[in-house]
C-alpha positions in Angstrom: 0.1 -0.2 0.2 0.9 3.6 -0.6 -0.4 6.7 1.5 -0.1 10.1 -0.3 -0.8 12.7 2.6 -2.1 16.3 2.7 -1.3 16.5 -1.0 -3.0 19.0 -3.7 -5.0 16.4 -5.4 -5.6 17.3 -9.0 -8.5 15.6 -11.1 -8.7 16.8 -14.5 -11.1 14.1 -15.9 -13.4 15.0 -12.6 -12.7 18.8 -12.9 -11.8 19.4 -9.3 -8.9 19.9 -7.0 -8.4 19.9 -3.0 -6.2 19.0 -0.1 -6.6 15.2 0.4 -5.3 12.0 1.5 -4.8 9.2 -1.2 -4.4 5.5 -0.7 -3.5 3.4 -3.1 -4.1 -0.6 -2.9 -3.3 -3.3 -5.1 -2.8 -1.5 -7.8 -5.8 1.0 -7.4 -6.6 4.2 -6.3 -8.4 2.5 -2.8 -9.5 6.0 -1.2 -9.4 9.6 -1.6 -10.4 11.6 1.9 -9.9 14.6 3.7 -5.9 15.3 4.6 -5.1 13.6 8.0 -8.2 11.0 7.9 -6.3 7.9 6.5 -4.3 6.3 9.5 -0.7 4.7 8.4 -0.3 0.9 8.8 2.8 -1.2 9.4 4.6 -1.8 5.8 2.7 1.0 4.0 5.0 3.4 1.8 4.2 6.8 2.7 4.4 10.0 0.9 4.2 13.3 2.8 2.6 15.3 0.3 2.4 18.7 2.1 3.0 21.6 -0.3 2.9 18.9 -3.1 0.4 18.1 -6.0 -0.9 14.6 -6.8 -2.4 14.2 -10.4 -2.8 11.1 -12.9 0.3 10.2 -14.4 1.2 12.4 -17.6 0.9 11.0 -20.9 2.8 11.6 -23.8 1.8 11.1 -27.1 5.2 11.9 -29.1 8.0 9.9 -28.2 11.5 8.6 -30.2 12.7 5.9 -28.2 15.0 5.0 -30.8 14.4 0.8 -30.5 14.8 -1.0 -32.4 17.9 0.0 -35.0 19.4 3.2 -33.1 19.9 2.1 -29.1 22.8 4.0 -29.1 20.9 7.5 -28.9 18.1 5.7 -26.9 16.4 2.3 -26.0 13.1 1.3 -24.7 14.3 1.2 -21.2 16.3 4.4 -20.9 13.4 6.0 -22.6 11.0 4.7 -19.9 13.2 5.6 -17.2 13.5 9.1 -18.5 9.8 9.1 -18.9 9.3 8.1 -15.2 11.6 10.5 -13.9 9.6 13.1 -15.7 6.3 12.1 -14.2 5.1 9.7 -17.3 3.4 6.8 -16.7 2.2 6.2 -20.3 4.1 7.1 -23.8 3.2 6.3 -27.5 6.4 5.7 -29.0 6.7 7.1 -33.0 7.7 4.5 -35.8 10.8 6.0 -37.4 12.8 3.3 -35.8 15.4 1.1 -38.4 13.5 -1.0 -39.3 10.2 1.3 -39.2 7.2 0.1 -37.1 5.3 -0.9 -40.6 4.9 -4.4 -39.7 3.9 -6.7 -37.0 7.2 -8.2 -35.9 8.7 -4.7 -35.0 5.4 -3.8 -33.4 5.1 -6.7 -31.2 9.1 -6.3 -30.2 8.4 -2.7 -28.9 5.2 -3.8 -27.1 7.2 -6.9 -25.4 9.8 -4.7 -24.4 7.7 -2.1 -23.2 6.0 -4.4 -20.6 9.5 -4.8 -19.0 9.7 -1.2 -18.1 7.3 -0.2 -15.5 5.3 2.3 -17.4 2.9 1.7 -20.2 4.7 1.9 -23.5 2.5 2.1 -26.4 3.1 2.4 -30.4 1.8 3.8 -33.4 2.9 2.1 -36.7 3.6 4.0 -39.8 0.8 5.0 -42.2 2.9 4.1 -45.1 5.1 0.9 -46.0 8.8 1.8 -45.3 7.6 5.3 -44.2 8.0 6.1 -48.2 4.7 7.7 -48.4 3.8 5.4 -51.4 1.7 2.5 -49.9 -0.4 2.6 -47.1 0.5 -0.5 -44.3 -1.9 -3.0 -43.6 -3.5 -0.8 -40.6 -6.3 -3.1 -39.9 -3.5 -5.9 -39.1 -1.3 -3.6 -37.0 -4.2 -2.2 -34.9 -5.2 -5.8 -34.2 -1.7 -6.8 -33.1 -1.9 -3.5 -30.6 -1.0 -0.4 -32.7 -2.7 2.3 -31.0 -2.7 4.9 -34.1 -0.5 5.7 -37.2 2.1 8.2 -38.0 4.8 8.6 -40.6 6.3 11.3 -38.0 9.7 12.7 -39.1 8.6 12.7 -42.8 5.9 14.8 -44.2 3.1 13.1 -46.1 3.0 14.9 -49.5 0.6 12.8 -51.3 -2.6 14.1 -50.8 -4.7 11.1 -52.3 -2.3 8.7 -50.0 -3.7 11.2 -47.0 -7.2 10.9 -48.1 -7.1 6.9 -48.0 -5.1 7.0 -44.6 -7.9 9.0 -43.4 -10.7 7.1 -44.4 -9.3 3.6 -43.2 -8.4 5.5 -39.7 -11.9 6.6 -39.6 -13.0 3.2 -40.5 -10.9 1.8 -37.5 -11.3 4.4 -35.2 -8.0 5.3 -34.7 -6.2 8.8 -34.9 -3.7 9.6 -37.4 -0.8 12.0 -36.1 0.7 14.4 -38.8 4.3 15.7 -39.6 3.6 19.1 -41.1 6.5 20.1 -43.2 6.1 20.6 -47.3 9.6 19.7 -48.0 9.0 22.1 -51.1 9.1 25.2 -48.9 12.3 24.2 -46.9 15.4 25.9 -48.2 17.3 24.2 -45.0 15.8 22.5 -42.1 15.9 23.0 -38.1 15.9 26.9 -38.3 12.9 29.5 -39.0 13.3 31.3 -42.2 13.6 34.8 -41.5 16.0 37.0 -39.5 18.1 34.4 -37.7 18.3 32.2 -40.8 19.8 35.0 -42.8 22.2 35.9 -40.1 23.7 32.3 -40.3 23.7 32.4 -43.9 21.0 29.6 -44.2 17.6 29.7 -46.1 15.7 28.3 -43.3 12.2 26.8 -43.0 9.2 28.6 -44.1 6.5 28.6 -41.6 4.5 28.3 -44.7 5.6 24.5 -45.1 3.7 24.2 -42.1 0.8 26.0 -43.0 0.0 24.7 -46.3 -0.2 21.0 -44.9 -2.1 22.0 -41.7 -4.6 23.5 -44.1 -4.7 20.7 -46.1 -4.9 17.7 -43.6 -7.7 19.9 -41.4 -9.9 20.4 -44.6 -9.2 16.1 -45.6 -10.0 15.5 -42.1 -13.6 17.6 -42.0 -14.4 15.8 -45.3 -13.0 12.0 -44.2 -14.2 12.4 -40.1 -11.1 10.9 -38.9 -9.2 11.9 -35.9 -5.9 13.6 -36.7 -3.2 15.2 -34.5 -1.4 18.4 -35.9 1.9 17.3 -34.3 4.4 19.8 -32.6 2.7 23.1 -34.1 4.7 26.1 -34.1 3.2 28.4 -36.6 0.5 30.8 -35.5 -1.3 30.6 -38.5 -1.5 26.9 -38.2 -3.1 27.6 -34.7 -5.7 29.6 -36.4 -6.5 27.3 -38.9 -6.7 24.3 -36.5 -9.3 26.4 -34.6 -11.6 27.4 -37.5 -11.3 23.2 -38.6 -12.8 22.5 -35.0 -15.2 25.4 -35.4 -16.3 23.6 -38.8 -16.8 20.3 -37.0 -13.6 18.5 -37.6 -11.8 16.0 -35.6 -8.5 17.7 -35.2 -6.5 17.7 -32.0 -3.0 19.8 -31.8 -0.1 19.1 -29.6 2.7 21.6 -28.7 6.0 20.7 -27.4 7.6 22.8 -24.4 10.6 23.9 -26.5 7.9 25.6 -28.9 6.0 27.6 -26.1 9.3 28.7 -24.3 11.8 29.5 -27.0 12.1 31.5 -30.0 14.2 31.4 -33.3 16.7 33.7 -31.1 17.6 30.4 -29.4 19.5 29.1 -32.0 22.1 31.8 -31.7 22.6 30.8 -28.3 22.2 27.0 -28.2 23.2 26.3 -31.7 22.1 22.7 -32.6 20.6 22.1 -29.5 18.1 24.2 -30.5 17.6 22.7 -34.1 14.5 21.0 -34.7 11.6 20.4 -36.9 9.7 22.2 -37.0 12.2 25.0 -36.2 11.6 27.4 -33.3 10.0 30.6 -34.8 9.1 34.1 -33.9 7.9 35.5 -30.5 4.7 36.5 -32.4 4.1 32.7 -33.3 4.8 32.0 -29.7 2.3 34.2 -28.1 -0.3 32.5 -30.7 0.7 29.2 -29.2 0.2 30.8 -25.7 -3.2 31.6 -26.7 -4.0 28.6 -28.5 -3.2 26.9 -25.1 -5.4 29.2 -23.3 -8.6 28.9 -25.3 -8.4 25.2 -26.1 -7.4 25.0 -29.6 -4.1 23.2 -28.6 -5.0 20.1 -26.9 -1.9 18.7 -25.6 1.4 19.1 -24.6 3.7 16.8 -25.7 7.6 16.6 -25.9 8.7 15.0 -29.2 11.3 13.7 -27.2 14.2 13.3 -29.9 17.5 11.8 -28.1 20.7 12.0 -30.1 24.4 11.4 -29.5 26.6 14.2 -28.3 28.8 13.3 -31.3 26.1 14.1 -33.6 25.1 17.1 -32.1 28.4 18.7 -32.3 28.5 18.7 -36.1 28.0 21.6 -38.0 24.6 23.3 -37.9 23.5 21.8 -41.5 24.9 18.5 -40.9 23.8 18.1 -37.1 20.2 16.2 -36.5 17.1 18.0 -35.5 15.5 17.2 -31.9 16.1 17.7 -28.4 15.3 15.3 -25.3 12.2 16.4 -23.2 10.4 14.0 -21.2 12.4 15.0 -18.0 11.7 18.7 -18.2 8.3 18.9 -19.9 6.2 19.4 -16.6 8.7 21.7 -15.1 8.5 23.9 -17.9 5.2 24.0 -18.2 4.9 24.9 -14.6 7.5 27.8 -14.9 6.5 29.2 -18.1 2.9 28.5 -18.2 1.2 28.2 -14.6 3.5 30.4 -12.9 2.7 33.5 -15.4 -0.8 32.8 -15.4 -1.7 31.1 -18.6 -2.9 28.0 -17.3 -3.7 26.5 -13.8 -2.5 23.4 -12.3 -5.6 21.7 -13.4 -5.8 22.9 -16.9 -2.1 21.6 -17.2 -3.0 18.2 -16.3 -6.0 18.3 -18.9 -2.9 19.3 -21.2 -1.0 16.6 -20.0 -2.9 13.5 -19.1 -6.3 13.7 -19.7 -6.5 15.2 -23.3 -3.8 12.7 -24.7 -5.8 9.8 -23.4 -9.1 11.3 -24.8 -7.6 11.2 -28.2 -6.3 7.3 -27.8 -9.8 6.5 -26.1 -7.7 5.5 -22.7 -8.9 5.6 -19.3 -6.3 7.9 -17.9 -6.6 11.6 -16.7 -8.5 10.5 -13.5 -7.6 10.7 -10.1 -10.7 8.9 -8.7 -11.3 5.5 -6.2 -11.5 2.6 -8.1 -9.0 4.2 -11.1 -5.7 2.5 -11.9 -3.0 3.9 -9.7 -1.0 5.7 -12.1 0.1 9.0 -10.1 2.6 11.9 -10.5 3.7 13.8 -7.1 5.6 17.0 -7.9 6.0 20.1 -5.9 5.1 23.2 -7.9 7.0 25.7 -5.7 10.3 23.7 -5.7 13.2 24.4 -7.8 15.7 22.5 -9.4 18.8 22.5 -12.0 18.4 20.5 -15.2 20.8 17.8 -16.1 21.6 14.1 -14.6 19.3 12.7 -17.0 18.2 9.3 -17.2 17.9 9.2 -20.7 21.0 8.3 -23.0 21.1 11.5 -24.1 21.7 15.1 -23.1 20.8 17.1 -26.0 18.9 19.7 -24.6 19.1 23.5 -24.6 17.6 23.8 -21.1 20.4 22.0 -19.2 21.7 24.2 -16.5 18.4 25.8 -16.2 16.8 26.4 -13.0 12.8 25.5 -13.2 10.0 25.0 -11.0 7.9 21.8 -10.6 10.2 19.2 -9.0 9.0 15.6 -9.9 9.1 13.7 -6.3 7.6 10.4 -7.1 6.2 8.8 -10.3 3.9 5.6 -9.2 2.5 3.6 -12.3 0.3 0.3 -11.6 0.4 1.0 -7.7 4.1 0.5 -8.3 6.9 3.2 -7.5 8.5 3.5 -10.8 10.5 6.8 -9.5 11.0 8.9 -6.3 13.1 11.7 -5.4 13.9 10.6 -1.8 10.3 10.9 -0.4 8.9 7.7 0.1 9.2 6.3 3.7 7.9 3.3 5.5 
């Protein structure tokens, strides 16, 4: 048994928060009661929650664990450890492994390894065979074998006929599709926004038009097919407005944003070099403000990390040759507390909607609730405690936030009633 005493309980699924004791028994939330009313018993693990928040375990719909094929960057076990340290009890892995997850054998490998980690590791399969954008995978078979959704993330789908067929099949199977929206024809050089910074670097950059064009296309195809789609790592203010319009028209469009896109702008590339290189790139302050508005008004449903580990050697290459992407699982909640909650853009309860409830809703999963009888997937964190970013559980350390002081320290992560990460707070 685990007892969390005197914590601020956050239940986004029920829409409430209050001070409470929370008793976990046999993998289930057995009781939520007034603070100080649940007695400690022998053998019980106790977490003193005064000054802490307890919420449903976080869910990330967009991670790269690089397994199989690229495990020098990350593997399923180290990725899961990083997730647990960041407060995540569920993740959805992307399909761009080597080989890609476009077949049952590779899918089953990831799922079996995931079962050994202590958290819930889900897998999205590829939309197209070999992620070549030419022929659909057997989506029905892959779903039957455990794929929770489909994506060619990392590679945009430029064939609109294939996209329409994929959406029609996804609607029939009732699974979401996730889209990386960057049209290659509008990208001069990837990883940096087309504008003053790219010009200063002597690069053509990646235009917001590359994102806007595909977002507009896919929102309209989703409207006409009835498919659930996820606009991944949204970065353009115009794309935020298009998602809002699509929702108003009745399209089943979801949107996710990364912490780096709501905290940083294109200027970060000058300071952090390749550690601020990502696709889509960091954009302007105007775009960042539009993202904040999208988070506040509900246009942007989810915060996802796009956790993208790379080796130090790879990231130390010159800008045009270094890979894009940064790690994010261990800093996401703290960045959100520091840059969204403390400035008043979101409440803690609203933040939990973006980081646990809504991701689960998109995948038709039963997470995002802190209620009696529900599975005991819980994150305990200190909203007012500061910590310095570093000493990662991930194999990788490619983050522009290393060394930064943030609020929102993860104190314990509990998955299926078991403590999978703790910061010296548990006692018996």
